[in-house]
N, C-alpha and C positions, 0 to 999 in steps of 0.2 A: 426798836425792837427787833431781835437780831434773829427773828425768828422766818419763814415765809411758809408754813401751813401753823390753822391753825384751827384746834378739830371741835366741832362741835356735836355736845350732846344734846338729845330730844327730853327733858320733865321727865321724868316717872310719873305718868297718872293714870285713872283704871276711864280704860274705857266701855260705853255703853252705851246704848237708845235711852236707859235711865236719864228723868226729866233733869237728878238733880245732879250726872256726870256728864264732862264735855265728849257729843257723841263723836267719833271717832271722823269722821268726813271731817268739821271744826278743827280739829289738832292737826287733821293734815295739813289744809287752807292757815291756818294760822303759822306753820310751818313752812311753807315757799311761802313764804308773803316774809317772813324773819328772817331767814334764806339768804332770801332775794338780798333783802338790804344790806345783812352785813357782808355779802358778795361785793358789793358794788364800790362800795363803803372798802374794803381790804383789796377791790383790785386799787385803788387808788396808791396803795402803797406796797405793789409787788407782791400780796400775803395772796395767799388758797386757804379757801375752808374746806378743808375736810365734814365730812357730815356721817359719823358713826350711828345706825340704828342700833337700838336699845331702848327700855325706858316704853314713852309712850308713842314712839315708829319702832313695832319688835322685832320687823325680821327686814328682809328683804327685797320680800316685794309691796309695803309698806313705805321702804327707801326708795323705789323705786317712781312709787306714784307721788311722789314727794319731789326729786331730780326731773322726771323727765319733762313738767313741764318747764324749768328753767334752765335747762341743758348748755344756753346758748350764753350762759356766764361762764364762760373760759375758767375760773380762778374755784370753780366750787365743782369739787367730786364726792367720791364716794372712801368711805375708812373700813375694811373688814375687819372683824373680828377672828377671828377664831374661834372665839369660848360663845359667839352670838351665828353662825353661821348653820350650824349643825341642823338646823329645822330647813334649812333653806335645801333650794335645789341648783347645785353647783351649777349649771349648764347655765342660771342663767349669770354668774359671770363675764359669758363672754357678748353679751349685749350692752356689757357694758366696762369690760375691758378697759376702755381709752379713757374714763372715768374716774379710775379709781388709782388716786395720791399715794394711799399706802395700805400695809392686810397687814393687819399684828397677829402673829402669833403669839396667842395664849395659854397661858395654863401648864406654862415647860417646867419641868420636873428630872431633879437630875437625882438622879446614885449613877454609880460606880460604869452603868454598862451597857444603860443607851440614856439621853440626856431629853429626848421630848417623847412626848403625848400626840403629837400633829403629827394627821396622818401623810407619809410621806409619797401617797398618791394625793393629797389636795395641795402637795405643792408644785408636783410635776405637773398634775393639771395648769397650776394658775402659769403656769412656763410654757404648758404646750399652747393655752392659748393667745400665746403671747406680752401677759405681764411684765415685765422687765423695769417693773420701780422699785423702789421701797418697801423691806422689810424688817419690823419692827419686833424683838422680843418680848416677852411679857412674861419672867418667871412666880412662879409659883412659891417660891421659896425665900422667907427674907436674908438668909444668910448664900451665898452663892463662892465659888470658891476661884480664886483671882483666873483660871483658865478657862472656866466654862467656854466662853466666851471660843477661844478658839479646837474647846472640843464640839461648839457648836456649828460652828465654819468648816472646821471638816466635813462633820455629816453632812452637811447645806450640800457639797461640793461633790457628796457623790452621790446624791439622787438624779 
């Protein structure tokens, strides 16, 4: 495998205390166990496991509840997707900044004037708290112009 990061997404489940639906505590416990097992196996191959919250672990708070007990797994960390963080308190990122492997800038739209709907304040905030790792770009349009990356890079450098 030529990758040093595998992104794990939890499955989409309905969470409730009803008998026929899996309770949240069980989903969290199962997720902790599975991530711990995966990270141990990946460690031997020098691969990081990035956990992206969505589905059955829908918030940053829930993701922190999953990852905090296993923070000692040095190859296990967070994937922050701007599409799913809007309901979270950005200040929580200060607590986990050293455990963030990747920030996905999602929902970018292209037009001639402005390349992004991502808040410049969010990007500035991540830089201010000391995040210096990788950002990825997820475009919302299927076809992109050849110079889209260059335009984004120029805008990003101006932030």
